[in-house]
C-alpha positions as CSV (number, residue, x, y, z in Angstrom):
1,X,-56.6,109.0,155.6
2,X,-60.2,108.8,156.7
3,X,-62.4,105.6,155.7
4,X,-65.3,106.3,154.1
5,X,-68.1,103.7,153.4
6,X,-70.0,103.4,150.4
7,X,-73.8,102.7,150.7
8,X,-77.0,102.8,148.9
9,X,-80.6,103.9,149.9
10,X,-83.6,102.8,148.1
11,X,-86.7,105.1,147.8
12,X,-90.1,102.6,147.6
13,X,-93.5,103.1,148.3
14,X,-93.1,100.8,151.1
15,X,-91.2,102.9,153.1
16,X,-92.1,103.5,156.7
17,X,-91.0,105.9,159.5
18,X,-87.6,106.9,158.4
19,X,-85.0,108.0,160.8
20,X,-81.6,108.4,161.2
21,X,-79.0,108.1,164.6
22,X,-79.8,111.6,165.3
23,X,-83.4,110.9,165.4
24,X,-84.2,113.0,162.3
25,X,-87.7,112.0,161.2
26,X,-88.9,112.4,157.6
27,X,-92.3,112.8,156.3
28,X,-93.2,109.1,155.7
29,X,-93.4,108.4,152.1
30,X,-96.8,106.8,150.8
31,X,-98.5,107.9,154.0
32,X,-100.9,110.8,154.9
33,X,-99.2,113.3,157.6
34,X,-100.8,111.8,160.4
35,X,-99.3,108.1,159.3
36,X,-102.8,106.6,159.9
37,X,-103.6,105.9,156.2
38,X,-102.2,105.6,152.7
39,X,-101.9,108.9,151.0
40,X,-103.3,109.9,148.1
41,X,-102.4,112.1,145.0
42,X,-104.4,115.1,146.5
43,X,-102.5,114.7,149.8
44,X,-99.1,114.9,148.2
45,X,-100.7,117.8,146.3
46,X,-101.2,119.6,149.5
47,X,-98.2,119.0,151.3
48,X,-95.8,119.4,148.4
49,X,-94.0,122.9,148.0
50,X,-91.9,124.5,145.5
51,X,-90.9,122.6,142.6
52,X,-92.7,119.6,143.7
53,X,-95.8,121.6,144.0
54,X,-95.5,122.7,140.5
55,X,-94.7,119.2,139.1
56,X,-98.2,118.2,141.1
57,X,-100.4,120.8,140.2
58,X,-102.0,118.6,137.5
59,X,-101.8,115.3,139.9
60,X,-99.7,113.8,137.0
61,X,-95.9,113.6,136.8
62,X,-94.3,113.6,133.5
63,X,-91.0,112.0,132.8
64,X,-89.5,115.2,132.8
65,X,-91.1,116.5,135.5
66,X,-89.6,113.1,137.7
67,X,-86.2,113.5,136.3
68,X,-86.2,117.3,137.4
69,X,-87.0,116.2,140.9
70,X,-84.2,114.0,140.9
71,X,-81.7,116.3,139.8
72,X,-82.9,119.0,142.3
73,X,-82.5,116.5,145.2
74,X,-78.8,115.7,143.6
75,X,-78.4,119.6,143.5
76,X,-79.2,120.2,147.1
77,X,-76.8,117.2,148.2
78,X,-74.1,119.0,146.3
79,X,-74.6,122.2,147.5
80,X,-74.4,120.8,151.2
81,X,-70.8,119.4,150.1
82,X,-72.1,115.9,150.1
83,X,-71.5,113.3,147.3
84,X,-74.7,111.3,146.2
85,X,-75.4,109.6,142.8
86,X,-79.0,108.7,141.8
87,X,-80.2,106.2,139.3
88,X,-83.9,106.4,138.5
89,X,-85.6,103.1,138.6
90,X,-85.9,101.2,135.3
91,X,-88.8,99.0,136.3
92,X,-92.6,100.4,136.3
93,X,-93.2,101.5,139.8
94,X,-89.8,101.5,140.9
95,X,-88.3,104.3,142.6
96,X,-84.7,105.9,142.7
97,X,-81.7,104.5,144.2
98,X,-79.6,106.9,145.9
99,X,-75.7,105.9,146.1
100,X,-73.7,107.9,148.5
101,X,-70.3,108.1,150.2
102,X,-70.6,108.9,154.0
103,X,-67.9,109.6,156.4
104,X,-67.0,107.0,159.1
105,X,-67.8,109.1,162.2
106,X,-71.4,109.1,163.9
107,X,-71.3,112.8,163.5
108,X,-70.7,112.5,159.9
109,X,-73.2,109.9,159.2
110,X,-75.7,112.0,161.3
111,X,-75.1,115.3,159.2
112,X,-75.7,113.2,156.0
113,X,-78.8,111.6,157.3
114,X,-80.1,115.0,158.3
115,X,-79.4,116.7,155.0
116,X,-80.3,113.8,152.8
117,X,-84.0,113.6,154.5
118,X,-84.0,117.3,153.9
119,X,-83.0,117.2,150.4
120,X,-85.3,114.2,149.9
121,X,-88.5,115.9,151.6
122,X,-87.9,119.3,149.8
123,X,-87.3,118.0,146.2
124,X,-88.1,114.5,145.4
125,X,-90.3,112.6,148.1
126,X,-93.9,113.8,146.8
127,X,-93.1,113.7,143.2
128,X,-91.8,110.3,143.4
129,X,-94.6,108.7,145.1
130,X,-97.2,109.8,142.5
131,X,-94.6,108.7,139.6
132,X,-94.4,105.4,141.0
133,X,-98.2,105.0,141.6
134,X,-98.7,106.3,137.9
135,X,-95.9,104.0,136.4
136,X,-96.9,100.6,138.5
137,X,-100.6,100.5,137.9
138,X,-103.2,99.3,140.3
139,X,-102.1,97.2,143.1
140,X,-104.3,93.9,143.7
141,X,-105.2,93.5,147.2
142,X,-104.5,90.4,148.9
143,X,-107.4,88.1,149.4
144,X,-106.2,85.9,152.2
């Protein structure tokens, strides 16, 4: 019997450069493509493709559009034969939590990580960033 590990991955606007053991880098959520500055809604609109581009066309993400992006991510994972459950954040500005079961080998973990970031980038990252910015309200800068 193969040992499986249950893990959680929380998506957040504060995410930095993301990589797995296979050195698979994802688009850095919350930052412009060059990673040098915080991204704006226009940056997300410009780089989004497919259903994310449609959801971001008017610069506003509706609850239904956010739910559709989560469902598309989950469908992408399922189509790859990988198990992932997604729970939408309940507090304003909170991202989704992804619960997943990954195999115990390095190869299985790399395959899972590669596919997870592929599915996130294709289906959820940009929509989620705009959603979290909309729902959390303005962030006050630290005066210290």
